[in-house]
Each structure stands twice: as structure tokens, then as C-alpha cells.
N, CA, C and O of each residue as an XYZ file, in Angstrom:
564
protein
N      45.121     28.233    -48.203
C      44.343     28.721    -47.093
C      43.665     27.539    -46.413
O      43.042     26.707    -47.071
N      43.789     27.473    -45.106
C      43.090     26.457    -44.336
C      41.723     27.021    -43.946
O      41.647     27.974    -43.170
N      40.648     26.443    -44.477
C      39.298     26.925    -44.201
C      38.923     26.557    -42.771
O      39.012     25.394    -42.379
N      38.503     27.555    -41.990
C      38.107     27.355    -40.604
C      36.599     27.241    -40.438
O      36.123     26.642    -39.473
N      35.846     27.810    -41.371
C      34.385     27.798    -41.295
C      33.844     27.980    -42.703
O      34.417     28.729    -43.495
N      32.760     27.310    -43.021
C      32.082     27.480    -44.297
C      30.607     27.727    -44.040
O      29.942     26.934    -43.374
N      30.102     28.825    -44.566
C      28.671     29.135    -44.475
C      27.964     28.511    -45.665
O      28.530     28.410    -46.753
N      26.726     28.095    -45.450
C      25.941     27.486    -46.514
C      24.582     28.174    -46.579
O      23.890     28.293    -45.568
N      24.208     28.622    -47.764
C      22.895     29.231    -47.969
C      22.416     28.880    -49.366
O      23.211     28.642    -50.275
N      21.102     28.854    -49.517
C      20.500     28.508    -50.803
C      19.444     29.541    -51.161
O      18.619     29.917    -50.329
N      19.480     29.996    -52.409
C      18.444     30.881    -52.946
C      17.500     30.037    -53.789
O      17.931     29.170    -54.549
N      16.210     30.300    -53.644
C      15.187     29.601    -54.433
C      14.219     30.624    -54.997
O      14.252     31.799    -54.631
N      13.367     30.171    -55.881
C      12.372     31.067    -56.469
C      12.950     31.800    -57.646
O      13.630     31.209    -58.485
N      12.682     33.096    -57.711
C      13.088     33.892    -58.861
C      14.386     34.638    -58.681
O      14.609     35.640    -59.361
N      15.250     34.192    -57.795
C      16.505     34.911    -57.564
C      16.253     36.135    -56.707
O      16.065     36.018    -55.496
N      16.248     37.301    -57.319
C      15.991     38.541    -56.582
C      14.534     38.636    -56.125
O      14.225     39.417    -55.226
N      13.676     37.888    -56.704
C      12.270     37.771    -56.274
C      12.079     36.340    -55.801
O      11.369     35.556    -56.432
N      12.699     36.014    -54.716
C      12.644     34.640    -54.236
C      12.853     34.583    -52.740
O      12.277     35.361    -51.980
N      13.685     33.651    -52.337
C      13.900     33.394    -50.929
C      15.332     32.929    -50.743
O      15.895     32.270    -51.617
N      15.923     33.270    -49.605
C      17.244     32.759    -49.273
C      17.232     32.261    -47.840
O      16.610     32.859    -46.962
N      17.929     31.156    -47.619
C      17.947     30.538    -46.296
C      19.271     29.829    -46.088
O      19.772     29.135    -46.973
N      19.831     30.020    -44.889
C      21.040     29.283    -44.536
C      20.653     27.875    -44.116
O      19.507     27.626    -43.742
N      21.606     26.957    -44.178
C      21.301     25.567    -43.866
C      20.858     25.365    -42.419
O      20.153     24.403    -42.118
N      21.266     26.266    -41.519
C      20.855     26.139    -40.113
C      19.613     26.972    -39.783
O      19.142     26.953    -38.645
N      19.079     27.704    -40.769
C      17.859     28.481    -40.575
C      18.054     29.814    -39.879
O      17.082     30.536    -39.662
N      19.280     30.161    -39.524
C      19.513     31.435    -38.842
C      19.328     32.625    -39.776
O      18.968     33.715    -39.333
N      19.570     32.418    -41.049
C      19.270     33.417    -42.071
C      18.113     32.857    -42.878
O      18.197     31.755    -43.421
N      17.042     33.616    -42.950
C      15.835     33.130    -43.622
C      15.044     34.348    -44.097
O      14.264     34.924    -43.339
N      15.251     34.739    -45.359
C      14.689     35.989    -45.859
C      13.935     35.817    -47.165
O      14.332     35.047    -48.040
N      12.845     36.548    -47.275
C      12.170     36.752    -48.543
C      12.948     37.842    -49.282
O      13.360     38.829    -48.673
N      13.147     37.672    -50.566
C      13.869     38.643    -51.377
C      12.896     39.400    -52.271
O      11.977     38.817    -52.845
N      13.112     40.703    -52.378
C      12.268     41.559    -53.207
C      13.152     42.546    -53.954
O      14.070     43.120    -53.368
N      12.891     42.748    -55.221
C      13.633     43.725    -56.014
C      13.197     45.130    -55.592
O      12.002     45.421    -55.558
N      14.172     46.015    -55.268
C      13.816     47.391    -54.904
C      13.148     48.129    -56.062
O      13.391     47.821    -57.228
N      12.316     49.091    -55.733
C      11.655     49.898    -56.770
C      12.672     50.566    -57.695
O      12.430     50.719    -58.892
N      13.834     50.970    -57.115
C      14.867     51.645    -57.906
C      15.436     50.755    -59.007
O      16.023     51.249    -59.969
N      15.261     49.438    -58.861
C      15.721     48.505    -59.889
C      14.573     47.961    -60.718
O      14.735     46.980    -61.445
N      13.402     48.601    -60.610
C      12.254     48.194    -61.410
C      11.361     47.168    -60.749
O      10.439     46.654    -61.383
N      11.613     46.860    -59.496
C      10.810     45.874    -58.785
C       9.687     46.510    -57.995
O       9.488     47.724    -58.043
N       8.952     45.680    -57.267
C       7.814     46.177    -56.499
C       8.198     46.784    -55.145
O       7.362     47.395    -54.479
N       9.483     46.614    -54.734
C       9.835     47.027    -53.372
C       9.151     46.079    -52.411
O       9.034     44.886    -52.689
N       8.711     46.584    -51.315
C       7.956     45.746    -50.390
C       8.767     45.266    -49.215
O       9.797     45.847    -48.873
N       8.292     44.189    -48.594
C       8.817     43.746    -47.319
C      10.068     42.901    -47.358
O      10.647     42.632    -46.306
N      10.506     42.477    -48.511
C      11.686     41.620    -48.565
C      12.975     42.411    -48.556
O      12.976     43.634    -48.704
N      14.069     41.700    -48.383
C      15.392     42.313    -48.459
C      15.954     42.058    -49.855
O      15.241     41.566    -50.730
N      17.212     42.386    -50.067
C      17.844     42.154    -51.366
C      19.313     41.829    -51.157
O      19.847     42.076    -50.076
N      19.973     41.285    -52.160
C      21.373     40.890    -52.006
C      22.291     42.037    -51.587
O      23.263     41.811    -50.866
N      22.002     43.253    -52.023
C      22.860     44.380    -51.659
C      22.763     44.687    -50.163
O      23.770     45.006    -49.533
N      21.557     44.593    -49.591
C      21.418     44.799    -48.149
C      22.133     43.701    -47.372
O      22.757     43.966    -46.345
N      22.042     42.478    -47.861
C      22.730     41.376    -47.189
C      24.244     41.549    -47.276
O      24.951     41.289    -46.302
N      24.744     41.981    -48.420
C      26.170     42.228    -48.595
C      26.629     43.376    -47.694
O      27.680     43.286    -47.059
N      25.841     44.456    -47.637
C      26.176     45.594    -46.781
C      26.231     45.167    -45.316
O      27.119     45.592    -44.577
N      25.298     44.343    -44.904
C      25.279     43.862    -43.518
C      26.510     43.022    -43.218
O      27.159     43.209    -42.189
N      26.832     42.099    -44.113
C      27.987     41.238    -43.906
C      29.295     42.013    -43.928
O      30.160     41.798    -43.078
N      29.446     42.915    -44.896
C      30.695     43.662    -45.030
C      30.896     44.572    -43.819
O      31.997     44.630    -43.272
N      29.850     45.283    -43.393
C      30.013     46.194    -42.260
C      30.377     45.435    -40.994
O      31.240     45.882    -40.238
N      29.739     44.297    -40.747
C      30.047     43.498    -39.558
C      31.470     42.942    -39.624
O      32.201     42.982    -38.634
N      31.852     42.435    -40.768
C      33.190     41.876    -40.935
C      34.250     42.962    -40.771
O      35.276     42.739    -40.127
N      34.005     44.129    -41.349
C      34.987     45.209    -41.271
C      35.131     45.706    -39.836
O      36.241     46.013    -39.400
N      34.033     45.790    -39.102
C      34.115     46.191    -37.696
C      34.927     45.166    -36.904
O      35.726     45.535    -36.044
N      34.724     43.892    -37.191
C      35.529     42.857    -36.553
C      37.008     42.996    -36.883
O      37.860     42.838    -36.009
N      37.313     43.292    -38.138
C      38.710     43.489    -38.552
C      39.309     44.713    -37.868
O      40.473     44.698    -37.467
N      38.517     45.766    -37.737
C      38.983     46.982    -37.073
C      39.297     46.701    -35.602
O      40.315     47.161    -35.084
N      38.440     45.963    -34.946
C      38.680     45.601    -33.540
C      39.901     44.674    -33.425
O      40.665     44.782    -32.466
N      40.085     43.785    -34.374
C      41.246     42.888    -34.387
C      42.540     43.696    -34.492
O      43.477     43.487    -33.722
N      42.579     44.615    -35.448
C      43.768     45.443    -35.661
C      44.045     46.292    -34.418
O      45.187     46.394    -33.970
N      43.003     46.893    -33.871
C      43.185     47.717    -32.669
C      43.736     46.865    -31.520
O      44.616     47.310    -30.784
N      43.227     45.666    -31.373
C      43.720     44.774    -30.324
C      45.181     44.426    -30.502
O      45.941     44.391    -29.534
N      45.580     44.166    -31.746
C      46.986     43.858    -32.033
C      47.886     45.028    -31.656
O      49.027     44.839    -31.233
N      47.356     46.247    -31.817
C      48.138     47.444    -31.509
C      47.906     47.921    -30.074
O      48.398     48.974    -29.669
N      47.152     47.129    -29.319
C      46.850     47.450    -27.917
C      46.169     48.810    -27.775
O      46.477     49.599    -26.881
N      45.228     49.051    -28.696
C      44.429     50.272    -28.697
C      42.996     49.886    -28.351
O      42.448     48.958    -28.946
N      42.386     50.574    -27.408
C      41.011     50.291    -27.003
C      40.066     51.158    -27.824
O      40.086     52.384    -27.721
N      39.242     50.511    -28.638
C      38.222     51.242    -29.388
C      37.011     51.472    -28.486
O      36.692     50.628    -27.649
N      36.339     52.602    -28.652
C      35.125     52.836    -27.885
C      34.056     51.788    -28.222
O      34.002     51.282    -29.343
N      33.209     51.473    -27.239
C      32.139     50.495    -27.458
C      31.189     50.919    -28.566
O      30.594     50.067    -29.227
N      31.036     52.235    -28.783
C      30.102     52.713    -29.805
C      30.754     52.934    -31.168
O      30.204     53.631    -32.020
N      31.934     52.336    -31.368
C      32.549     52.332    -32.700
C      31.599     51.615    -33.648
O      31.027     50.584    -33.294
N      31.427     52.154    -34.852
C      30.497     51.529    -35.794
C      31.014     51.627    -37.226
O      31.821     52.491    -37.569
N      30.516     50.710    -38.038
C      30.792     50.712    -39.482
C      29.458     50.542    -40.190
O      28.720     49.596    -39.915
N      29.153     51.446    -41.092
C      27.981     51.260    -41.948
C      28.476     51.141    -43.387
O      29.429     51.807    -43.793
N      27.819     50.296    -44.130
C      28.213     50.061    -45.523
C      27.100     50.512    -46.451
O      25.934     50.176    -46.245
N      27.458     51.264    -47.460
C      26.550     51.643    -48.534
C      26.965     50.840    -49.760
O      28.077     51.002    -50.263
N      26.084     49.981    -50.237
C      26.380     49.158    -51.406
C      25.490     49.629    -52.552
O      24.265     49.524    -52.492
N      26.126     50.144    -53.585
C      25.405     50.609    -54.769
C      25.491     49.583    -55.882
O      26.500     48.896    -56.040
N      24.415     49.491    -56.652
C      24.381     48.600    -57.816
C      23.909     49.413    -59.014
O      23.036     50.272    -58.890
N      24.490     49.135    -60.166
C      24.079     49.821    -61.385
C      24.647     49.116    -62.599
O      25.452     48.191    -62.495
N      24.203     49.584    -63.751
C      24.694     49.031    -65.014
C      26.167     49.392    -65.177
O      26.563     50.536    -64.953
N      26.964     48.417    -65.563
C      28.392     48.644    -65.786
C      28.597     49.526    -67.005
O      27.803     49.501    -67.946
N      29.669     50.306    -66.980
C      29.989     51.204    -68.091
C      30.258     50.457    -69.387
O      30.040     51.001    -70.469
N      30.739     49.195    -69.292
C      31.029     48.427    -70.498
C      29.783     47.768    -71.078
O      29.858     47.107    -72.114
N      28.621     47.946    -70.410
C      27.365     47.410    -70.906
C      27.195     45.912    -70.711
O      26.223     45.337    -71.203
N      28.115     45.266    -70.006
C      28.088     43.807    -69.866
C      27.514     43.381    -68.509
O      28.098     42.544    -67.820
N      26.398     43.945    -68.137
C      25.766     43.523    -66.892
C      25.797     44.593    -65.831
O      25.783     45.788    -66.128
N      25.840     44.154    -64.594
C      25.743     45.059    -63.465
C      27.011     45.014    -62.627
O      27.747     44.027    -62.643
N      27.255     46.089    -61.901
C      28.409     46.176    -61.024
C      28.004     46.747    -59.677
O      26.906     47.278    -59.504
N      28.915     46.623    -58.737
C      28.704     47.125    -57.389
C      29.773     48.151    -57.041
O      30.849     48.178    -57.637
N      29.453     48.997    -56.059
C      30.436     49.864    -55.428
C      30.074     49.939    -53.952
O      28.908     49.808    -53.581
N      31.083     50.152    -53.114
C      30.865     50.159    -51.671
C      31.517     51.386    -51.058
O      32.624     51.771    -51.434
N      30.820     51.991    -50.114
C      31.412     52.998    -49.237
C      31.255     52.494    -47.812
O      30.151     52.179    -47.369
N      32.375     52.422    -47.099
C      32.354     52.056    -45.684
C      32.513     53.330    -44.869
O      33.513     54.037    -44.991
N      31.521     53.612    -44.042
C      31.519     54.789    -43.181
C      31.853     54.331    -41.769
O      31.079     53.610    -41.140
N      33.015     54.757    -41.279
C      33.514     54.291    -39.985
C      33.453     55.438    -38.979
O      33.918     56.545    -39.247
N      32.876     55.152    -37.831
C      32.799     56.123    -36.749
C      33.525     55.572    -35.524
O      33.175     54.516    -34.997
N      34.542     56.309    -35.084
C      35.299     55.948    -33.880
C      35.233     57.174    -32.954
O      36.166     57.976    -32.910
N      34.129     57.308    -32.220
C      33.924     58.511    -31.404
C      35.068     58.765    -30.423
O      35.558     57.856    -29.753
N      35.477     60.039    -30.365
C      36.509     60.441    -29.421
C      37.926     60.145    -29.864
O      38.871     60.455    -29.138
N      38.100     59.553    -31.035
C      39.449     59.228    -31.525
C      39.965     60.345    -32.414
O      39.199     61.027    -33.095
N      41.275     60.516    -32.392
C      41.941     61.392    -33.333
C      41.693     60.838    -34.741
O      41.879     59.645    -34.982
N      41.273     61.707    -35.668
C      40.906     61.239    -37.008
C      42.067     60.536    -37.715
O      41.861     59.513    -38.368
N      43.261     61.064    -37.594
C      44.420     60.444    -38.260
C      44.685     59.052    -37.685
O      45.002     58.127    -38.433
N      44.560     58.896    -36.373
C      44.761     57.585    -35.758
C      43.672     56.605    -36.210
O      43.954     55.442    -36.500
N      42.436     57.084    -36.265
C      41.336     56.232    -36.728
C      41.542     55.830    -38.184
O      41.324     54.672    -38.540
N      41.958     56.770    -39.026
C      42.198     56.463    -40.442
C      43.303     55.427    -40.610
O      43.218     54.569    -41.489
N      44.335     55.499    -39.781
C      45.431     54.517    -39.859
C      44.927     53.124    -39.490
O      45.287     52.143    -40.141
N      44.099     53.031    -38.453
C      43.521     51.734    -38.078
C      42.589     51.208    -39.163
O      42.592     50.012    -39.457
N      41.799     52.085    -39.752
C      40.871     51.698    -40.820
C      41.644     51.169    -42.022
O      41.243     50.171    -42.621
N      42.742     51.821    -42.381
C      43.561     51.352    -43.508
C      44.106     49.953    -43.234
O      44.140     49.115    -44.135
N      44.531     49.698    -42.009
C      45.033     48.369    -41.649
C      43.908     47.338    -41.635
O      44.109     46.196    -42.047
N      42.737     47.731    -41.166
C      41.591     46.822    -41.166
C      41.193     46.447    -42.593
O      40.731     45.334    -42.843
N      41.376     47.377    -43.519
C      41.037     47.128    -44.924
C      41.935     46.036    -45.523
O      41.538     45.353    -46.466
N      43.123     45.878    -44.983
C      44.030     44.818    -45.422
C      43.630     43.487    -44.795
O      43.729     42.444    -45.442
N      43.181     43.513    -43.543
C      42.856     42.304    -42.780
C      41.486     41.724    -43.141
O      41.328     40.504    -43.186
N      40.505     42.573    -43.396
C      39.119     42.132    -43.618
C      38.990     41.253    -44.868
O      39.407     41.666    -45.951
N      38.420     40.047    -44.735
C      38.286     39.183    -45.911
C      37.343     39.743    -46.981
O      37.530     39.468    -48.166
N      36.336     40.522    -46.582
C      35.475     41.159    -47.594
C      36.284     42.167    -48.399
O      36.154     42.238    -49.621
N      37.117     42.946    -47.715
C      37.964     43.911    -48.421
C      38.926     43.196    -49.354
O      39.155     43.629    -50.484
N      39.488     42.093    -48.866
C      40.407     41.321    -49.703
C      39.688     40.793    -50.947
O      40.238     40.832    -52.048
N      38.472     40.303    -50.772
C      37.717     39.742    -51.901
C      37.327     40.801    -52.922
O      37.261     40.513    -54.117
N      37.067     42.025    -52.465
C      36.614     43.072    -53.385
C      37.759     43.856    -54.009
O      37.574     44.501    -55.041
N      38.938     43.811    -53.400
C      40.059     44.641    -53.844
C      40.384     44.382    -55.319
O      40.633     43.249    -55.732
N      40.373     45.451    -56.082
C      40.669     45.353    -57.507
C      39.483     44.906    -58.338
O      39.569     44.861    -59.565
N      38.369     44.574    -57.683
C      37.177     44.110    -58.400
C      36.068     45.147    -58.432
O      35.398     45.322    -59.450
N      35.879     45.833    -57.312
C      34.863     46.885    -57.239
C      35.447     48.060    -56.460
O      36.331     47.876    -55.623
N      34.955     49.261    -56.733
C      35.438     50.412    -55.956
C      34.945     50.329    -54.511
O      33.757     50.124    -54.262
N      35.874     50.491    -53.562
C      35.542     50.553    -52.137
C      36.138     51.847    -51.598
O      37.349     52.057    -51.658
N      35.282     52.704    -51.074
C      35.702     53.985    -50.493
C      35.611     53.876    -48.972
O      34.604     53.419    -48.430
N      36.670     54.300    -48.298
C      36.699     54.302    -46.833
C      36.530     55.737    -46.346
O      37.284     56.628    -46.738
N      35.534     55.954    -45.487
C      35.304     57.272    -44.908
C      35.319     57.163    -43.393
O      34.625     56.331    -42.810
N      36.118     58.014    -42.764
C      36.193     58.032    -41.305
C      35.574     59.338    -40.826
O      35.996     60.423    -41.226
N      34.562     59.218    -39.959
C      33.878     60.408    -39.450
C      34.723     61.068    -38.389
O      34.325     62.091    -37.831
């Protein structure tokens, strides 16, 4: 693979109770453990929210790419939301993730939207990275 871009970010402090910042300062967040994971909650974000944000944006880009290749115009209000769940793994060896991608393509035939979503799932690098590693569910509204 020829790398076209590399993102750089550093976490400091206590990990989930710390800070994360990209080298250019465009990403700069305080991290806080959610109450559901035994933390204080509060004003910070967490790795799962950051992953959900990245995956949903990347998947929407992949969906638009696939639609463009097929000369299909997606509505401007097409959206992807990602639900990223974290919990103890069944094997007891730490924690695992699961993802549900909720795709909305207003005014589109559901079967046509599902076909584009399936193709985007092949193209999206987040989908490629997670495939076979964590459960990813695709839902088309």
C-alpha cells in the first residue's frame, strides 16, 4: 500500500482520563471515562466517541465515492451515524467493541441504498480494518 496521508496524535495523562491532541492541534480533547464504564462522566470525550465520529465520516465518504463511480447522485442530506459499543469480552481477556452504522439516504429505494451501502463497506478503510475483528452491523433507514 502506498501511504497518501498519515495522521499523528498523542494521548497523555491517564489514557481514558487524560488528553489527546493531533500534531497540528486540529484535534484537541480532554478525555473522560463515561459513567457507564465506572468513570465520572463529565465534559470530556472518549475513544469510542472519537472512533464513531471517524468511522461515520469515513463511511459517508466511501458511500459518496461508490455512488459517484456508479453515476448515482446521493441526496445532500444523506447521513451515517455510528454507534460504538464497548464491553467486557466473552473470553474474559479484556474489552471489545461492536459497531452499528445507521445510514439514511432520503428518497432512495431501500434496496438500491442497501446495495450502495454494501459496496461502501468494501471500500471504506475503517470497514476494512474492522472486518473479521469486531461485529459491524449495517442498517439502512
